[in-house]
C-alpha positions in Angstrom: 90.4 87.6 84.0 89.6 88.6 87.6 87.0 86.8 89.0 85.6 89.9 91.0 85.1 93.0 89.1 83.8 96.4 89.9 79.9 96.2 90.2 79.8 92.6 91.2 77.5 91.9 94.1 79.7 90.1 96.6 79.4 88.3 100.2 82.1 89.0 102.7 83.3 85.8 104.0 85.3 86.5 106.6 86.5 89.5 109.4 84.3 90.7 112.4 80.6 90.3 113.2 79.6 93.6 111.9 80.4 92.5 108.3 80.9 89.4 108.4 78.0 87.5 106.0 76.6 91.0 104.6 76.4 91.6 100.8 77.2 94.9 98.8 78.5 95.9 95.5 82.0 96.3 94.4 83.0 100.1 94.1 86.2 99.5 92.7 89.2 96.8 92.6 92.7 97.6 93.2 95.5 94.5 92.8 94.6 92.0 95.0 91.7 94.5 97.2 88.4 95.5 97.0 86.3 98.3 98.4 82.5 97.1 98.9 79.4 100.1 99.0 78.7 101.0 102.8 80.7 98.1 104.5 83.9 98.0 106.4 83.6 101.6 107.1 86.6 103.6 108.7 86.6 107.1 110.0 89.3 110.0 108.9 90.3 113.0 110.0 91.2 115.3 107.0 92.0 119.1 106.3 89.9 121.1 104.2 91.1 121.6 100.2 89.3 124.5 99.0 90.5 123.6 95.3 89.1 120.4 95.2 85.6 121.5 96.9 86.6 119.3 99.9 85.7 119.8 103.6 87.6 119.1 106.3 86.8 117.4 109.4 85.7 113.4 110.2 84.8 111.8 106.9 83.7 107.8 107.3 84.1 106.0 103.8 84.9 102.3 102.7 88.1 100.5 103.7 89.6 97.4 101.4 89.1 94.1 102.2 91.3 91.3 100.4 90.2 89.8 97.6 90.2 86.0 99.2 87.6 87.5 102.1 85.0 88.0 99.6 82.8 85.8 97.4 80.6 86.2 94.1 76.9 86.1 95.5 74.5 84.0 93.4 71.0 85.5 93.3 69.7 81.8 92.3 70.7 80.2 95.3 71.1 83.2 97.7 74.7 82.2 98.7 78.4 83.2 97.5 79.8 81.0 95.2 83.1 80.1 93.6 83.8 81.2 90.0 85.4 79.5 87.4 86.3 80.8 83.7 84.8 79.1 80.4 86.3 79.4 77.0 83.7 79.7 74.4 83.6 78.4 71.1 84.4 81.8 69.3 87.3 81.9 71.9 85.6 84.4 74.1 86.1 83.8 77.7 83.1 84.1 80.3 82.7 83.9 84.2 81.0 80.8 85.7 79.7 79.6 88.8 81.4 76.1 89.7 78.2 75.0 91.5 76.1 75.1 88.7 78.3 76.4 85.4 75.4 79.0 85.0 77.3 82.1 83.5 77.3 85.2 85.6 
């Protein structure tokens, strides 16, 4: 079970001064890398692809961030928190914050 999933709010814990401490929503998770909306933007020069309807030029998009450099955002405390898994009586596994034990 991944600790961070698509749609989670995360805080970036390390990196350059532009993105460190920023919060955003996870767009996708690929292995040990995550893509956060509107953070860690890079510019790519792309050729036009008329079959896909993609224009050419300089396109700005999100670059990946290693999953160890982000923490799940806890709205109750307003900070990034560590996450654990807990098994319920019916055998279902849920994610909980380590500090408070409340479910994500």
